[in-house]
C-alpha positions as CSV (number, residue, x, y, z in Angstrom):
1,M,-59.8,56.2,-20.8
2,P,-59.9,58.2,-24.1
3,A,-63.3,59.0,-25.4
4,G,-64.3,58.8,-29.0
5,C,-65.6,61.5,-31.2
6,P,-69.2,60.2,-31.2
7,Y,-69.6,61.3,-27.6
8,I,-69.1,65.0,-28.4
9,N,-72.9,65.0,-29.2
10,V,-73.7,64.6,-25.6
11,L,-72.8,68.2,-25.1
12,Y,-76.0,69.1,-26.9
13,I,-78.4,67.5,-24.5
14,K,-82.0,68.7,-24.5
15,I,-84.0,68.0,-21.4
16,N,-87.7,68.7,-20.7
17,V,-87.7,68.6,-16.9
18,F,-90.7,68.3,-14.6
19,I,-89.4,70.9,-12.2
20,V,-90.2,70.9,-8.5
21,G,-88.5,73.6,-6.4
22,E,-85.9,75.9,-7.7
23,K,-85.4,75.9,-11.4
24,S,-81.9,77.4,-11.1
25,D,-80.6,74.4,-9.1
26,I,-81.7,71.9,-11.8
27,M,-80.3,74.0,-14.6
28,K,-77.1,74.7,-12.8
29,G,-76.7,70.9,-12.3
30,M,-77.2,70.3,-16.0
31,A,-74.6,73.0,-16.9
32,E,-72.2,71.4,-14.4
33,I,-72.6,68.0,-16.0
34,E,-72.1,69.3,-19.5
35,A,-68.9,71.1,-18.4
36,N,-67.6,68.0,-16.6
37,M,-68.4,65.8,-19.6
38,L,-66.5,68.0,-21.9
39,V,-63.5,68.2,-19.5
40,T,-63.5,64.4,-19.0
41,I,-63.7,63.7,-22.7
42,L,-60.9,66.2,-23.6
43,I,-58.5,65.0,-20.8
44,S,-59.1,61.4,-21.5
45,L,-58.7,61.9,-25.3
46,L,-55.5,63.9,-24.9
47,I,-53.9,61.5,-22.4
48,G,-54.8,58.5,-24.6
49,L,-53.5,60.2,-27.7
50,A,-50.3,61.2,-26.0
51,I,-49.6,57.6,-24.9
52,I,-50.4,56.2,-28.3
53,Y,-48.3,58.9,-30.0
54,A,-45.2,58.4,-27.7
55,I,-45.2,54.6,-28.1
56,M,-45.7,54.5,-31.9
57,L,-43.3,57.4,-32.5
58,Y,-40.7,55.4,-30.6
59,F,-41.1,52.5,-33.0
60,G,-40.8,54.8,-36.1
61,F,-44.4,55.2,-37.2
62,S,-45.4,58.3,-39.2
63,F,-47.8,60.9,-37.9
64,Y,-50.6,59.7,-40.2
65,E,-50.1,56.1,-39.2
66,I,-50.3,57.1,-35.6
67,M,-53.6,59.0,-36.2
68,I,-55.1,56.1,-38.0
69,A,-54.1,53.7,-35.2
70,A,-55.6,56.2,-32.6
71,I,-58.9,56.2,-34.4
72,I,-58.9,52.4,-34.5
73,I,-58.0,52.1,-30.8
74,F,-60.6,54.7,-29.7
75,S,-63.3,52.9,-31.8
76,F,-62.4,49.6,-30.3
77,Q,-62.6,51.1,-26.8
78,W,-66.0,52.6,-27.6
79,Y,-67.3,49.1,-28.6
80,I,-65.6,47.0,-25.9
81,S,-66.3,49.3,-22.9
82,P,-69.8,47.9,-22.1
83,K,-68.5,44.4,-22.6
84,L,-65.8,45.0,-19.9
85,I,-68.4,46.3,-17.5
86,E,-70.6,43.3,-18.1
87,F,-67.6,41.0,-17.4
88,S,-66.4,42.8,-14.3
89,T,-69.8,43.1,-12.6
90,K,-71.0,39.6,-13.6
91,I,-74.5,40.7,-14.5
92,R,-77.2,38.6,-16.1
93,Y,-79.8,40.0,-18.5
94,I,-83.3,39.1,-17.4
95,R,-85.9,37.3,-19.6
96,K,-89.2,38.9,-20.6
97,D,-91.1,36.7,-18.2
98,E,-88.9,37.6,-15.2
99,Y,-89.6,40.3,-12.6
100,P,-92.8,41.5,-14.4
101,Q,-93.6,44.2,-11.9
102,L,-90.0,45.6,-12.0
103,Q,-90.1,45.6,-15.8
104,E,-93.5,47.3,-15.9
105,M,-92.3,50.0,-13.5
106,I,-89.2,50.7,-15.5
107,E,-91.2,50.9,-18.7
108,E,-93.6,53.4,-17.2
109,L,-90.8,55.6,-15.9
110,A,-88.9,55.4,-19.2
111,K,-92.0,56.8,-21.0
112,E,-92.2,59.6,-18.4
113,F,-88.6,60.4,-19.0
114,K,-89.1,60.2,-22.8
115,I,-86.3,57.7,-23.2
116,P,-86.2,54.2,-24.7
117,K,-86.7,51.4,-22.2
118,P,-83.3,50.2,-21.1
119,R,-82.2,46.6,-21.1
120,I,-82.5,45.2,-17.6
121,A,-79.9,43.1,-15.8
122,I,-79.6,41.6,-12.4
123,A,-76.3,41.4,-10.5
124,P,-76.0,38.4,-8.1
125,V,-74.7,40.6,-5.3
126,R,-76.0,40.9,-1.7
127,E,-75.0,44.5,-1.3
128,P,-77.9,46.8,-2.4
129,N,-77.0,49.0,-5.3
130,A,-77.9,49.9,-8.9
131,F,-76.2,51.5,-11.9
132,V,-76.6,52.3,-15.6
133,F,-74.1,51.8,-18.4
134,G,-73.9,51.6,-22.2
135,N,-72.4,53.3,-25.3
136,T,-75.6,54.6,-26.8
137,I,-79.0,55.6,-25.4
138,S,-80.7,52.8,-27.4
139,R,-78.4,50.2,-25.8
140,A,-78.4,51.5,-22.2
141,T,-78.5,48.8,-19.5
142,L,-80.0,49.3,-16.1
143,V,-78.4,46.9,-13.5
144,V,-80.2,46.1,-10.2
145,H,-78.4,44.2,-7.5
146,E,-80.3,41.3,-5.9
147,G,-79.7,42.9,-2.6
148,L,-81.5,46.1,-3.6
149,L,-84.7,44.2,-4.4
150,S,-84.7,42.6,-0.9
151,V,-84.1,45.7,1.2
152,L,-86.2,48.5,-0.4
153,D,-89.9,48.8,-0.4
154,W,-91.6,49.5,-3.8
155,A,-91.7,53.3,-3.5
156,E,-88.0,53.4,-2.5
157,L,-87.1,51.1,-5.4
158,K,-89.0,53.3,-7.8
159,A,-87.0,56.4,-6.5
160,V,-83.7,54.6,-7.1
161,V,-84.8,53.5,-10.6
162,A,-85.8,57.1,-11.4
163,H,-82.4,58.2,-10.2
164,E,-80.7,55.7,-12.6
165,L,-82.9,56.6,-15.6
166,S,-81.9,60.2,-15.0
167,H,-78.4,59.3,-16.1
168,I,-79.9,58.0,-19.4
169,R,-81.9,61.2,-19.8
170,Y,-78.8,63.3,-19.2
171,R,-76.7,60.9,-21.3
172,D,-73.8,61.2,-18.9
173,F,-73.7,57.3,-18.7
174,E,-72.3,57.2,-22.2
175,V,-69.2,59.2,-21.3
176,M,-68.9,57.4,-18.0
177,T,-68.9,54.0,-19.8
178,M,-66.3,55.1,-22.3
179,T,-63.9,56.8,-19.9
180,S,-64.1,54.1,-17.3
181,F,-62.5,51.5,-19.6
182,V,-59.0,52.0,-18.3
183,P,-59.9,52.2,-14.6
184,I,-62.0,49.1,-14.7
185,L,-59.5,47.1,-16.9
186,F,-56.5,47.8,-14.6
187,Y,-58.6,47.2,-11.5
188,V,-59.5,43.8,-12.8
189,I,-55.8,43.1,-13.7
190,A,-54.6,44.3,-10.3
191,Q,-57.1,42.2,-8.3
192,D,-56.4,39.1,-10.4
193,I,-52.6,39.4,-10.1
194,L,-52.4,40.5,-6.5
195,W,-54.8,37.8,-5.3
196,S,-53.5,34.8,-7.4
197,N,-49.9,35.7,-6.7
198,F,-50.2,34.7,-3.0
199,F,-50.6,31.1,-4.2
200,D,-47.6,31.2,-6.5
201,D,-44.7,29.0,-5.3
202,S,-42.0,30.8,-7.3
203,K,-40.6,33.7,-5.2
204,N,-38.9,35.4,-8.1
205,N,-42.0,35.2,-10.3
206,R,-44.1,36.3,-7.4
207,S,-42.1,39.5,-6.7
208,Y,-42.3,40.5,-10.4
209,M,-46.0,39.9,-10.6
210,V,-46.8,41.7,-7.4
211,L,-44.9,44.7,-8.7
212,F,-46.9,44.6,-11.9
213,G,-50.1,44.2,-9.9
214,I,-49.2,47.3,-7.8
215,L,-48.4,49.2,-11.0
216,A,-51.8,48.2,-12.5
217,F,-53.6,49.5,-9.4
218,V,-51.7,52.8,-9.5
219,I,-52.8,53.2,-13.2
220,H,-56.4,52.4,-12.1
221,F,-56.2,54.9,-9.2
222,I,-54.8,57.8,-11.3
223,S,-57.1,57.2,-14.3
224,E,-60.1,57.1,-12.0
225,L,-59.3,60.6,-10.7
226,I,-60.1,62.0,-14.2
227,I,-63.8,61.0,-13.9
228,L,-64.3,62.2,-10.3
229,P,-65.8,65.6,-11.2
230,L,-68.2,64.1,-13.6
231,S,-69.1,61.3,-11.3
232,F,-69.9,63.7,-8.4
233,S,-72.0,66.2,-10.4
234,R,-74.0,63.5,-12.3
235,E,-75.0,61.8,-9.0
236,A,-76.1,65.0,-7.4
237,S,-78.1,66.0,-10.4
238,A,-79.7,62.6,-10.8
239,D,-81.0,62.8,-7.2
240,I,-82.8,66.1,-8.0
241,Y,-84.1,64.8,-11.4
242,S,-85.5,61.7,-9.7
243,V,-87.4,63.7,-7.1
244,S,-88.7,66.1,-9.8
245,V,-90.4,63.1,-11.5
246,T,-91.5,61.0,-8.5
247,K,-92.5,64.1,-6.5
248,K,-91.5,62.1,-3.3
249,P,-88.2,63.2,-2.0
250,N,-88.5,61.1,1.2
251,D,-88.6,57.9,-0.8
252,L,-85.2,58.6,-2.3
253,A,-83.8,59.9,1.0
254,K,-84.9,56.6,2.8
255,A,-83.5,54.5,0.0
256,L,-80.1,56.2,0.1
257,Y,-79.9,55.8,3.9
258,K,-80.8,52.0,3.6
259,I,-78.3,51.4,0.9
260,T,-75.6,53.2,2.8
261,Y,-76.3,51.5,6.1
262,I,-76.6,48.0,4.8
263,N,-73.5,48.3,2.7
264,F,-71.7,49.5,5.8
265,K,-72.9,46.4,7.8
266,T,-71.9,43.9,5.1
267,Q,-68.7,42.1,6.2
268,N,-66.0,41.6,3.5
269,G,-68.3,43.0,0.9
270,S,-65.5,44.8,-0.8
271,K,-64.6,41.6,-2.6
272,A,-67.9,41.9,-4.6
273,A,-67.2,45.6,-5.5
274,T,-65.4,46.6,-8.6
275,S,-63.9,49.8,-10.0
276,A,-67.4,50.4,-11.5
277,R,-67.9,52.2,-8.1
278,A,-68.4,55.5,-9.9
279,F,-71.5,54.1,-11.6
280,Y,-73.4,53.0,-8.5
281,V,-76.1,54.9,-6.8
282,V,-74.0,54.8,-3.6
283,D,-70.2,54.4,-3.4
284,Y,-69.4,51.3,-1.4
285,F,-65.9,52.3,-0.5
286,N,-67.0,55.5,1.3
287,V,-70.0,54.2,3.3
288,D,-67.8,54.3,6.5
289,R,-67.3,58.0,6.1
290,D,-71.0,58.4,5.2
291,I,-72.1,56.6,8.4
292,V,-69.8,58.9,10.5
293,E,-71.3,62.0,8.9
294,L,-74.8,60.7,9.3
295,K,-74.1,60.3,13.0
296,N,-72.7,63.8,13.2
297,H,-75.8,65.3,11.4
298,Y,-78.3,62.9,13.0
299,E,-80.6,65.6,14.4
300,E,-80.7,67.6,11.1
301,V,-81.5,64.5,9.0
302,K,-84.1,63.2,11.5
303,A,-85.9,66.6,11.4
304,L,-86.1,66.6,7.6
305,V,-87.1,63.0,7.2
306,P,-89.0,62.2,10.4
307,D,-90.4,58.9,9.1
308,M,-87.0,57.5,8.4
309,D,-85.7,55.1,11.1
310,I,-82.1,56.2,11.5
311,K,-81.7,55.3,15.2
312,S,-79.5,52.4,14.4
313,V,-76.9,54.5,12.8
314,V,-76.0,56.1,16.1
315,K,-75.0,52.7,17.6
316,V,-72.8,51.4,14.8
317,P,-69.0,51.2,15.5
318,A,-66.6,53.0,13.3
319,R,-64.5,50.8,11.0
320,S,-62.9,50.7,7.6
321,R,-63.2,48.6,4.5
322,N,-61.3,45.4,4.6
323,G,-58.2,45.1,2.5
324,T,-55.6,47.4,1.1
325,I,-57.4,48.1,-2.2
326,G,-60.6,49.0,-0.3
327,M,-58.6,51.4,2.0
328,L,-56.9,53.1,-1.0
329,N,-60.2,53.4,-2.9
330,S,-61.7,55.1,0.1
331,L,-59.1,58.0,-0.1
332,F,-61.3,59.8,-2.6
333,S,-65.1,60.0,-3.1
334,T,-67.0,59.5,-6.3
335,H,-70.3,60.6,-4.8
336,P,-71.6,63.4,-2.6
337,Q,-71.8,62.3,1.0
338,T,-75.1,60.5,1.9
339,Y,-76.1,63.0,4.6
340,K,-75.7,65.9,2.2
341,R,-77.8,64.1,-0.4
342,I,-80.6,63.5,2.0
343,I,-80.6,67.1,3.3
344,W,-80.5,68.6,-0.2
345,I,-83.0,66.2,-1.6
346,S,-85.4,67.0,1.3
347,K,-85.0,70.7,0.6
348,G,-85.3,70.3,-3.1
349,M,-81.9,71.8,-4.0
350,Q,-78.8,70.8,-5.8
351,P,-75.8,69.5,-3.7
352,R,-72.5,71.2,-4.4
353,Q,-69.0,69.8,-3.9
354,K,-66.8,71.7,-1.5
């Protein structure tokens, strides 16, 4: 959760934007991300420091010893955060001879964004999605789900990749990677304990472990609330940046619809999702709500993106994510609603959270 001092430099981001539409919307989005990054860093740092200070003071350590320990812990967190994301999402880095067209497209977009080409990884997951993580811009990793490659056409895939590269250009992915350490760690702990405990024959041991698993999920839930404002603003701004580069808002709009709809249709897909939900281009745990709102705003979306086939969304039944963890995760949203993103992308403006 606490962010290290090296990330303060993200507040001095310099962006040369290919602006389409209203300049004020892009610049407002950038200012919002900078403010949310600062708030996220400060809150995470203060909470982490307070926990370390309270524990070590209880055991009789001096102020200077506590500060040294805090620096060591924060540095360790900075280093290990990407490793934890790699573990929790089960990604595989691709070889140079794999997916040549995808690699070429990413390299071309990276040059246009004026950023180093990120490392590319594939996640063996059927739900379509993508995300970026890393602790420095030179070690950024772009992750593409196998499901994304199978459901999007080339133009739509390019729009999603441009969206993800926007996070590298903004450098918000560094703060997200660092501050997501605690939410992801305790999510993994909670899932492992709560799932494995059902097969434990010892009733006494089971009750204690279930209690610990619930506590781990509560910590995950509370710590994830800290990154919500940053998560929301960075997704909204990345949409606009993507369109400003590709010049094809309909491609991203169609991609967002397809990702939302197919994730909604996937049965029991929540088992493949992790607390890295804030990183994804679409939040899996809120696609039910997104589908309902797409139904409610069907005519408006259809009028703005006439070549997008959204008739099927009217017929889908309402339901909720399977499992208690999925239900609890859906109580808050890490992303703007899909229908809002489609509407604002099509109009070339910046979505705003109510």
